[in-house]
All heavy atoms as TSV, in Angstrom:
chain	resi	resn	atom	element	x	y	z
A	1	MET	N	N	0.853	-1.164	0.000
A	1	MET	CA	C	0.000	0.000	0.000
A	1	MET	C	C	0.906	1.237	0.000
A	1	MET	O	O	1.854	1.304	0.771
A	1	MET	CB	C	-0.908	-0.015	1.235
A	1	MET	CG	C	-1.852	1.142	1.324
A	1	MET	SD	S	-2.939	1.125	2.781
A	1	MET	CE	C	-4.032	-0.213	2.380
A	2	SER	N	N	0.591	2.186	-0.834
A	2	SER	CA	C	1.364	3.426	-0.883
A	2	SER	C	C	0.980	4.344	0.276
A	2	SER	O	O	-0.067	4.172	0.902
A	2	SER	CB	C	1.097	4.151	-2.205
A	2	SER	OG	O	-0.242	4.626	-2.243
A	3	GLN	N	N	1.831	5.319	0.546
A	3	GLN	CA	C	1.500	6.320	1.563
A	3	GLN	C	C	0.189	7.006	1.218
A	3	GLN	O	O	-0.654	7.213	2.083
A	3	GLN	CB	C	2.584	7.394	1.628
A	3	GLN	CG	C	3.720	7.111	2.529
A	3	GLN	CD	C	4.670	8.299	2.610
A	3	GLN	OE1	O	4.414	9.368	2.076
A	3	GLN	NE2	N	5.784	8.093	3.283
A	4	GLU	N	N	0.039	7.352	-0.037
A	4	GLU	CA	C	-1.170	8.044	-0.467
A	4	GLU	C	C	-2.403	7.165	-0.286
A	4	GLU	O	O	-3.435	7.615	0.210
A	4	GLU	CB	C	-1.046	8.484	-1.926
A	4	GLU	CG	C	-2.191	9.342	-2.387
A	4	GLU	CD	C	-1.971	9.938	-3.768
A	4	GLU	OE1	O	-0.926	9.691	-4.384
A	4	GLU	OE2	O	-2.877	10.655	-4.227
A	5	GLY	N	N	-2.294	5.893	-0.655
A	5	GLY	CA	C	-3.409	4.974	-0.488
A	5	GLY	C	C	-3.765	4.765	0.976
A	5	GLY	O	O	-4.937	4.759	1.344
A	6	LEU	N	N	-2.737	4.613	1.808
A	6	LEU	CA	C	-2.959	4.447	3.236
A	6	LEU	C	C	-3.604	5.693	3.825
A	6	LEU	O	O	-4.567	5.604	4.589
A	6	LEU	CB	C	-1.636	4.144	3.941
A	6	LEU	CG	C	-1.676	4.019	5.459
A	6	LEU	CD1	C	-2.640	2.924	5.899
A	6	LEU	CD2	C	-0.280	3.772	6.006
A	7	ALA	N	N	-3.070	6.849	3.473
A	7	ALA	CA	C	-3.621	8.108	3.983
A	7	ALA	C	C	-5.080	8.267	3.575
A	7	ALA	O	O	-5.935	8.628	4.396
A	7	ALA	CB	C	-2.794	9.288	3.480
A	8	ASN	N	N	-5.383	7.984	2.322
A	8	ASN	CA	C	-6.770	8.090	1.848
A	8	ASN	C	C	-7.681	7.127	2.587
A	8	ASN	O	O	-8.774	7.492	3.012
A	8	ASN	CB	C	-6.849	7.837	0.336
A	8	ASN	CG	C	-6.327	8.986	-0.474
A	8	ASN	OD1	O	-6.308	10.132	-0.032
A	8	ASN	ND2	N	-5.873	8.692	-1.680
A	9	GLU	N	N	-7.234	5.891	2.741
A	9	GLU	CA	C	-8.042	4.868	3.418
A	9	GLU	C	C	-8.281	5.232	4.889
A	9	GLU	O	O	-9.346	4.966	5.434
A	9	GLU	CB	C	-7.334	3.511	3.317
A	9	GLU	CG	C	-8.124	2.345	3.813
A	9	GLU	CD	C	-9.258	1.922	2.893
A	9	GLU	OE1	O	-9.190	2.202	1.683
A	9	GLU	OE2	O	-10.222	1.317	3.405
A	10	ALA	N	N	-7.268	5.863	5.516
A	10	ALA	CA	C	-7.368	6.215	6.934
A	10	ALA	C	C	-7.997	7.590	7.150
A	10	ALA	O	O	-8.278	7.968	8.290
A	10	ALA	CB	C	-5.981	6.186	7.570
A	11	GLY	N	N	-8.185	8.342	6.074
A	11	GLY	CA	C	-8.740	9.688	6.221
A	11	GLY	C	C	-7.742	10.676	6.809
A	11	GLY	O	O	-8.127	11.602	7.523
A	12	LEU	N	N	-6.457	10.451	6.514
A	12	LEU	CA	C	-5.401	11.325	7.003
A	12	LEU	C	C	-4.686	11.973	5.826
A	12	LEU	O	O	-4.764	11.493	4.694
A	12	LEU	CB	C	-4.388	10.518	7.831
A	12	LEU	CG	C	-4.930	9.823	9.072
A	12	LEU	CD1	C	-3.890	8.860	9.642
A	12	LEU	CD2	C	-5.344	10.846	10.111
A	13	ASP	N	N	-3.965	13.043	6.094
A	13	ASP	CA	C	-3.196	13.720	5.060
A	13	ASP	C	C	-1.953	12.898	4.722
A	13	ASP	O	O	-1.299	12.355	5.614
A	13	ASP	CB	C	-2.796	15.112	5.566
A	13	ASP	CG	C	-2.151	15.945	4.487
A	13	ASP	OD1	O	-2.892	16.482	3.644
A	13	ASP	OD2	O	-0.905	16.053	4.506
A	14	ARG	N	N	-1.617	12.805	3.438
A	14	ARG	CA	C	-0.473	12.015	3.008
A	14	ARG	C	C	0.820	12.523	3.623
A	14	ARG	O	O	1.684	11.752	4.034
A	14	ARG	CB	C	-0.351	11.991	1.487
A	14	ARG	CG	C	0.662	10.949	1.032
A	14	ARG	CD	C	1.570	11.356	-0.119
A	14	ARG	NE	N	2.043	12.707	-0.121
A	14	ARG	CZ	C	3.201	13.119	0.442
A	14	ARG	NH1	N	3.954	12.285	1.114
A	14	ARG	NH2	N	3.571	14.371	0.352
A	15	SER	N	N	0.983	13.836	3.729
A	15	SER	CA	C	2.212	14.382	4.299
A	15	SER	C	C	2.332	14.019	5.780
A	15	SER	O	O	3.435	13.798	6.286
A	15	SER	CB	C	2.294	15.892	4.100
A	15	SER	OG	O	1.237	16.549	4.766
A	16	TYR	N	N	1.212	13.935	6.496
A	16	TYR	CA	C	1.208	13.522	7.904
A	16	TYR	C	C	1.686	12.076	8.018
A	16	TYR	O	O	2.528	11.758	8.852
A	16	TYR	CB	C	-0.201	13.694	8.477
A	16	TYR	CG	C	-0.379	13.224	9.902
A	16	TYR	CD1	C	0.243	13.874	10.957
A	16	TYR	CD2	C	-1.194	12.136	10.198
A	16	TYR	CE1	C	0.064	13.453	12.273
A	16	TYR	CE2	C	-1.379	11.716	11.505
A	16	TYR	CZ	C	-0.747	12.378	12.529
A	16	TYR	OH	O	-0.918	11.962	13.830
A	17	VAL	N	N	1.184	11.213	7.164
A	17	VAL	CA	C	1.601	9.811	7.164
A	17	VAL	C	C	3.092	9.711	6.857
A	17	VAL	O	O	3.825	8.947	7.483
A	17	VAL	CB	C	0.764	8.979	6.170
A	17	VAL	CG1	C	1.294	7.562	6.028
A	17	VAL	CG2	C	-0.701	8.952	6.598
A	18	GLY	N	N	3.576	10.514	5.919
A	18	GLY	CA	C	4.995	10.526	5.586
A	18	GLY	C	C	5.861	10.964	6.760
A	18	GLY	O	O	6.921	10.381	7.021
A	19	ARG	N	N	5.418	11.988	7.489
A	19	ARG	CA	C	6.170	12.461	8.655
A	19	ARG	C	C	6.205	11.397	9.755
A	19	ARG	O	O	7.223	11.227	10.422
A	19	ARG	CB	C	5.581	13.773	9.180
A	19	ARG	CG	C	5.865	14.958	8.266
A	19	ARG	CD	C	5.539	16.294	8.903
A	19	ARG	NE	N	4.191	16.417	9.436
A	19	ARG	CZ	C	3.119	16.783	8.740
A	19	ARG	NH1	N	3.224	17.088	7.457
A	19	ARG	NH2	N	1.945	16.875	9.322
A	20	ILE	N	N	5.106	10.681	9.923
A	20	ILE	CA	C	5.079	9.587	10.905
A	20	ILE	C	C	6.074	8.506	10.482
A	20	ILE	O	O	6.873	8.030	11.290
A	20	ILE	CB	C	3.658	8.998	11.040
A	20	ILE	CG1	C	2.716	10.020	11.673
A	20	ILE	CG2	C	3.682	7.702	11.848
A	20	ILE	CD1	C	1.262	9.639	11.573
A	21	GLU	N	N	6.035	8.134	9.217
A	21	GLU	CA	C	6.913	7.079	8.710
A	21	GLU	C	C	8.391	7.439	8.880
A	21	GLU	O	O	9.209	6.579	9.205
A	21	GLU	CB	C	6.604	6.820	7.239
A	21	GLU	CG	C	7.400	5.691	6.637
A	21	GLU	CD	C	7.050	5.420	5.193
A	21	GLU	OE1	O	6.530	6.330	4.508
A	21	GLU	OE2	O	7.305	4.294	4.743
A	22	ARG	N	N	8.727	8.696	8.695
A	22	ARG	CA	C	10.115	9.147	8.831
A	22	ARG	C	C	10.505	9.446	10.277
A	22	ARG	O	O	11.644	9.801	10.555
A	22	ARG	CB	C	10.350	10.387	7.971
A	22	ARG	CG	C	10.305	10.124	6.475
A	22	ARG	CD	C	10.720	11.332	5.670
A	22	ARG	NE	N	9.894	12.505	5.907
A	22	ARG	CZ	C	8.732	12.763	5.313
A	22	ARG	NH1	N	8.229	11.903	4.436
A	22	ARG	NH2	N	8.062	13.867	5.590
A	23	GLY	N	N	9.564	9.298	11.210
A	23	GLY	CA	C	9.850	9.555	12.613
A	23	GLY	C	C	9.926	11.026	12.961
A	23	GLY	O	O	10.489	11.400	13.976
A	24	GLU	N	N	9.351	11.868	12.129
A	24	GLU	CA	C	9.376	13.314	12.341
A	24	GLU	C	C	8.172	13.811	13.131
A	24	GLU	O	O	8.123	14.966	13.521
A	24	GLU	CB	C	9.423	14.038	10.991
A	24	GLU	CG	C	10.635	13.715	10.167
A	24	GLU	CD	C	10.569	14.247	8.760
A	24	GLU	OE1	O	9.541	14.806	8.345
A	24	GLU	OE2	O	11.574	14.089	8.048
A	25	HIS	N	N	7.213	12.943	13.336
A	25	HIS	CA	C	5.988	13.336	14.029
A	25	HIS	C	C	5.495	12.156	14.852
A	25	HIS	O	O	5.524	11.021	14.390
A	25	HIS	CB	C	4.928	13.743	13.002
A	25	HIS	CG	C	3.799	14.526	13.576
A	25	HIS	ND1	N	2.767	13.957	14.251
A	25	HIS	CD2	C	3.541	15.857	13.572
A	25	HIS	CE1	C	1.916	14.891	14.634
A	25	HIS	NE2	N	2.373	16.066	14.238
A	26	ASN	N	N	5.068	12.425	16.071
A	26	ASN	CA	C	4.455	11.388	16.893
A	26	ASN	C	C	2.972	11.323	16.571
A	26	ASN	O	O	2.315	12.356	16.526
A	26	ASN	CB	C	4.634	11.697	18.386
A	26	ASN	CG	C	6.075	11.602	18.813
A	26	ASN	OD1	O	6.819	10.773	18.322
A	26	ASN	ND2	N	6.471	12.465	19.717
A	27	LEU	N	N	2.465	10.135	16.353
A	27	LEU	CA	C	1.060	10.031	16.037
A	27	LEU	C	C	0.222	9.911	17.299
A	27	LEU	O	O	0.701	9.446	18.324
A	27	LEU	CB	C	0.777	8.879	15.082
A	27	LEU	CG	C	0.813	7.455	15.601
A	27	LEU	CD1	C	-0.039	6.596	14.688
A	27	LEU	CD2	C	2.209	6.927	15.632
A	28	THR	N	N	-0.994	10.342	17.200
A	28	THR	CA	C	-1.924	10.220	18.315
A	28	THR	C	C	-2.502	8.806	18.319
A	28	THR	O	O	-2.417	8.076	17.330
A	28	THR	CB	C	-3.080	11.226	18.188
A	28	THR	OG1	O	-3.832	10.905	17.010
A	28	THR	CG2	C	-2.574	12.664	18.116
A	29	PHE	N	N	-3.101	8.440	19.448
A	29	PHE	CA	C	-3.740	7.125	19.515
A	29	PHE	C	C	-4.873	7.032	18.498
A	29	PHE	O	O	-5.042	5.998	17.846
A	29	PHE	CB	C	-4.263	6.846	20.926
A	29	PHE	CG	C	-4.821	5.466	21.069
A	29	PHE	CD1	C	-3.979	4.374	21.153
A	29	PHE	CD2	C	-6.190	5.253	21.095
A	29	PHE	CE1	C	-4.490	3.085	21.267
A	29	PHE	CE2	C	-6.704	3.973	21.211
A	29	PHE	CZ	C	-5.857	2.887	21.299
A	30	ALA	N	N	-5.603	8.114	18.320
A	30	ALA	CA	C	-6.704	8.123	17.342
A	30	ALA	C	C	-6.169	7.864	15.936
A	30	ALA	O	O	-6.775	7.106	15.164
A	30	ALA	CB	C	-7.453	9.448	17.401
A	31	SER	N	N	-5.036	8.477	15.596
A	31	SER	CA	C	-4.446	8.243	14.271
A	31	SER	C	C	-3.949	6.815	14.143
A	31	SER	O	O	-4.067	6.201	13.083
A	31	SER	CB	C	-3.298	9.218	14.021
A	31	SER	OG	O	-3.777	10.528	13.921
A	32	LEU	N	N	-3.381	6.265	15.230
A	32	LEU	CA	C	-2.947	4.868	15.218
A	32	LEU	C	C	-4.121	3.945	14.926
A	32	LEU	O	O	-4.023	3.035	14.100
A	32	LEU	CB	C	-2.301	4.499	16.552
A	32	LEU	CG	C	-1.914	3.032	16.727
A	32	LEU	CD1	C	-0.856	2.618	15.709
A	32	LEU	CD2	C	-1.424	2.779	18.140
A	33	VAL	N	N	-5.240	4.194	15.574
A	33	VAL	CA	C	-6.439	3.377	15.346
A	33	VAL	C	C	-6.883	3.494	13.888
A	33	VAL	O	O	-7.192	2.487	13.244
A	33	VAL	CB	C	-7.570	3.787	16.313
A	33	VAL	CG1	C	-8.879	3.130	15.937
A	33	VAL	CG2	C	-7.188	3.450	17.747
A	34	ARG	N	N	-6.896	4.703	13.358
A	34	ARG	CA	C	-7.313	4.901	11.959
A	34	ARG	C	C	-6.384	4.176	10.992
A	34	ARG	O	O	-6.841	3.539	10.027
A	34	ARG	CB	C	-7.357	6.393	11.641
A	34	ARG	CG	C	-8.460	7.109	12.392
A	34	ARG	CD	C	-8.365	8.588	12.231
A	34	ARG	NE	N	-9.018	8.966	10.983
A	34	ARG	CZ	C	-9.393	10.191	10.692
A	34	ARG	NH1	N	-9.149	11.180	11.529
A	34	ARG	NH2	N	-9.994	10.447	9.553
A	35	LEU	N	N	-5.072	4.257	11.247
A	35	LEU	CA	C	-4.110	3.572	10.382
A	35	LEU	C	C	-4.261	2.064	10.484
A	35	LEU	O	O	-4.202	1.359	9.472
A	35	LEU	CB	C	-2.686	3.999	10.742
A	35	LEU	CG	C	-2.326	5.436	10.371
A	35	LEU	CD1	C	-1.027	5.847	11.040
A	35	LEU	CD2	C	-2.237	5.601	8.858
A	36	CYS	N	N	-4.460	1.552	11.692
A	36	CYS	CA	C	-4.648	0.110	11.863
A	36	CYS	C	C	-5.909	-0.371	11.150
A	36	CYS	O	O	-5.898	-1.423	10.507
A	36	CYS	CB	C	-4.688	-0.250	13.345
A	36	CYS	SG	S	-3.061	-0.235	14.122
A	37	ARG	N	N	-6.968	0.383	11.259
A	37	ARG	CA	C	-8.199	0.000	10.550
A	37	ARG	C	C	-7.966	-0.015	9.046
A	37	ARG	O	O	-8.428	-0.919	8.349
A	37	ARG	CB	C	-9.334	0.960	10.897
A	37	ARG	CG	C	-9.894	0.729	12.271
A	37	ARG	CD	C	-11.036	1.665	12.568
A	37	ARG	NE	N	-11.557	1.428	13.914
A	37	ARG	CZ	C	-12.273	2.285	14.587
A	37	ARG	NH1	N	-12.562	3.468	14.070
A	37	ARG	NH2	N	-12.714	1.994	15.793
A	38	ALA	N	N	-7.231	0.981	8.547
A	38	ALA	CA	C	-6.953	1.058	7.109
A	38	ALA	C	C	-6.107	-0.125	6.651
A	38	ALA	O	O	-6.268	-0.625	5.537
A	38	ALA	CB	C	-6.253	2.372	6.784
A	39	MET	N	N	-5.188	-0.575	7.526
A	39	MET	CA	C	-4.319	-1.704	7.183
A	39	MET	C	C	-4.909	-3.048	7.598
A	39	MET	O	O	-4.290	-4.095	7.409
A	39	MET	CB	C	-2.950	-1.524	7.846
A	39	MET	CG	C	-2.177	-0.349	7.309
A	39	MET	SD	S	-0.510	-0.209	8.001
A	39	MET	CE	C	-0.875	0.208	9.706
A	40	ARG	N	N	-6.110	-2.988	8.206
A	40	ARG	CA	C	-6.806	-4.181	8.673
A	40	ARG	C	C	-5.933	-5.013	9.624
A	40	ARG	O	O	-5.730	-6.216	9.444
A	40	ARG	CB	C	-7.299	-5.018	7.502
A	40	ARG	CG	C	-8.431	-4.322	6.752
A	40	ARG	CD	C	-8.603	-4.828	5.348
A	40	ARG	NE	N	-9.636	-4.159	4.604
A	40	ARG	CZ	C	-9.576	-2.926	4.101
A	40	ARG	NH1	N	-8.536	-2.176	4.320
A	40	ARG	NH2	N	-10.563	-2.413	3.391
A	41	CYS	N	N	-5.369	-4.308	10.617
A	41	CYS	CA	C	-4.573	-4.977	11.640
A	41	CYS	C	C	-5.060	-4.524	13.012
A	41	CYS	O	O	-5.792	-3.556	13.140
A	41	CYS	CB	C	-3.087	-4.689	11.461
A	41	CYS	SG	S	-2.639	-2.974	11.683
A	42	ASP	N	N	-4.641	-5.244	14.018
A	42	ASP	CA	C	-5.095	-5.020	15.374
A	42	ASP	C	C	-4.132	-4.090	16.111
A	42	ASP	O	O	-2.919	-4.309	16.092
A	42	ASP	CB	C	-5.179	-6.376	16.083
A	42	ASP	CG	C	-5.726	-6.282	17.480
A	42	ASP	OD1	O	-6.694	-5.533	17.696
A	42	ASP	OD2	O	-5.182	-6.976	18.353
A	43	VAL	N	N	-4.657	-3.065	16.772
A	43	VAL	CA	C	-3.826	-2.135	17.535
A	43	VAL	C	C	-3.034	-2.891	18.591
A	43	VAL	O	O	-1.847	-2.623	18.801
A	43	VAL	CB	C	-4.676	-1.021	18.182
A	43	VAL	CG1	C	-3.835	-0.158	19.103
A	43	VAL	CG2	C	-5.352	-0.172	17.125
A	44	ALA	N	N	-3.651	-3.856	19.250
A	44	ALA	CA	C	-2.968	-4.619	20.297
A	44	ALA	C	C	-1.772	-5.380	19.732
A	44	ALA	O	O	-0.721	-5.455	20.371
A	44	ALA	CB	C	-3.944	-5.586	20.969
A	45	ALA	N	N	-1.896	-5.908	18.536
A	45	ALA	CA	C	-0.788	-6.633	17.916
A	45	ALA	C	C	0.354	-5.684	17.571
A	45	ALA	O	O	1.533	-6.038	17.725
A	45	ALA	CB	C	-1.267	-7.358	16.663
A	46	ILE	N	N	0.024	-4.483	17.142
A	46	ILE	CA	C	1.047	-3.492	16.788
A	46	ILE	C	C	1.798	-3.016	18.027
A	46	ILE	O	O	3.000	-2.782	17.989
A	46	ILE	CB	C	0.396	-2.280	16.074
A	46	ILE	CG1	C	-0.222	-2.681	14.740
A	46	ILE	CG2	C	1.377	-1.131	15.889
A	46	ILE	CD1	C	0.768	-3.072	13.686
A	47	THR	N	N	1.099	-2.871	19.133
A	47	THR	CA	C	1.704	-2.307	20.341
A	47	THR	C	C	2.233	-3.367	21.314
A	47	THR	O	O	2.842	-3.013	22.318
A	47	THR	CB	C	0.699	-1.402	21.080
A	47	THR	OG1	O	-0.469	-2.161	21.420
A	47	THR	CG2	C	0.296	-0.220	20.211
A	48	ALA	N	N	2.016	-4.637	21.019
A	48	ALA	CA	C	2.495	-5.710	21.903
A	48	ALA	C	C	4.009	-5.632	22.044
A	48	ALA	O	O	4.728	-5.424	21.080
A	48	ALA	CB	C	2.090	-7.072	21.348
A	49	GLY	N	N	4.470	-5.765	23.268
A	49	GLY	CA	C	5.898	-5.765	23.513
A	49	GLY	C	C	6.521	-4.401	23.733
A	49	GLY	O	O	7.702	-4.307	24.049
A	50	LEU	N	N	5.749	-3.341	23.553
A	50	LEU	CA	C	6.288	-2.009	23.831
A	50	LEU	C	C	6.444	-1.838	25.333
A	50	LEU	O	O	5.630	-2.333	26.109
A	50	LEU	CB	C	5.356	-0.920	23.287
A	50	LEU	CG	C	5.242	-0.807	21.775
A	50	LEU	CD1	C	4.220	0.259	21.400
A	50	LEU	CD2	C	6.585	-0.478	21.161
A	51	PRO	N	N	7.480	-1.135	25.759
A	51	PRO	CA	C	7.644	-0.933	27.207
A	51	PRO	C	C	6.518	-0.079	27.769
A	51	PRO	O	O	6.001	0.810	27.098
A	51	PRO	CB	C	8.981	-0.206	27.324
A	51	PRO	CG	C	9.279	0.321	25.978
A	51	PRO	CD	C	8.520	-0.508	24.992
A	52	GLN	N	N	6.135	-0.390	29.000
A	52	GLN	CA	C	5.082	0.389	29.650
A	52	GLN	C	C	5.674	1.702	30.152
A	52	GLN	O	O	6.819	1.755	30.597
A	52	GLN	CB	C	4.493	-0.380	30.829
A	52	GLN	CG	C	3.676	-1.576	30.400
A	52	GLN	CD	C	3.004	-2.232	31.583
A	52	GLN	OE1	O	3.250	-1.899	32.739
A	52	GLN	NE2	N	2.139	-3.174	31.305
A	53	VAL	N	N	4.878	2.753	30.062
A	53	VAL	CA	C	5.293	4.057	30.552
A	53	VAL	C	C	4.757	4.205	31.961
A	53	VAL	O	O	3.556	4.046	32.203
A	53	VAL	CB	C	4.742	5.183	29.648
A	53	VAL	CG1	C	5.094	6.547	30.219
A	53	VAL	CG2	C	5.260	5.017	28.235
A	54	ARG	N	N	5.644	4.470	32.877
A	54	ARG	CA	C	5.223	4.661	34.274
A	54	ARG	C	C	5.073	6.140	34.525
A	54	ARG	O	O	5.950	6.932	34.239
A	54	ARG	CB	C	6.237	4.059	35.225
A	54	ARG	CG	C	6.308	2.558	35.069
A	54	ARG	CD	C	7.249	1.985	36.101
A	54	ARG	NE	N	7.374	0.569	35.852
A	54	ARG	CZ	C	7.068	-0.343	36.770
A	54	ARG	NH1	N	6.657	0.013	37.948
A	54	ARG	NH2	N	7.218	-1.615	36.487
A	55	ARG	N	N	3.923	6.502	35.070
A	55	ARG	CA	C	3.651	7.895	35.405
A	55	ARG	C	C	4.026	8.157	36.846
A	55	ARG	O	O	3.826	7.315	37.715
A	55	ARG	CB	C	2.185	8.214	35.173
A	55	ARG	CG	C	1.800	8.078	33.729
A	55	ARG	CD	C	0.349	8.421	33.546
A	55	ARG	NE	N	-0.008	8.167	32.166
A	55	ARG	CZ	C	-0.620	9.052	31.402
A	55	ARG	NH1	N	-0.972	10.216	31.901
A	55	ARG	NH2	N	-0.915	8.777	30.159
A	56	LYS	N	N	4.550	9.339	37.085
A	56	LYS	CA	C	4.882	9.730	38.437
A	56	LYS	C	C	3.619	10.080	39.193
A	56	LYS	O	O	2.712	10.689	38.649
A	56	LYS	CB	C	5.818	10.929	38.421
A	56	LYS	CG	C	7.171	10.608	37.830
A	56	LYS	CD	C	8.065	11.805	37.828
A	56	LYS	CE	C	9.386	11.462	37.176
A	56	LYS	NZ	N	10.283	12.613	37.133
A	57	ALA	N	N	3.551	9.682	40.445
A	57	ALA	CA	C	2.357	9.936	41.270
A	57	ALA	C	C	2.261	11.360	41.696
A	57	ALA	O	O	3.102	12.142	41.724
A	57	ALA	CB	C	2.356	9.015	42.471
C-alpha cells in the first residue's frame, strides 16, 4: 500500500503519514487506530511488547 493509499483509506493527510513514517511526528492514539483499521490490523498486535510508561504519582 502506498502512503497516499494508506492516507486516503485512513482519512489522514499524506504528508502527515509521511512524517510519521520518517519519525518526524508522533502520532496520536486516534491516528494509530485509523491507520490500523486502514491496514486491517489489530492495535494490540502493533503495540504488543512495547515498554510500559510509568507515570509519576
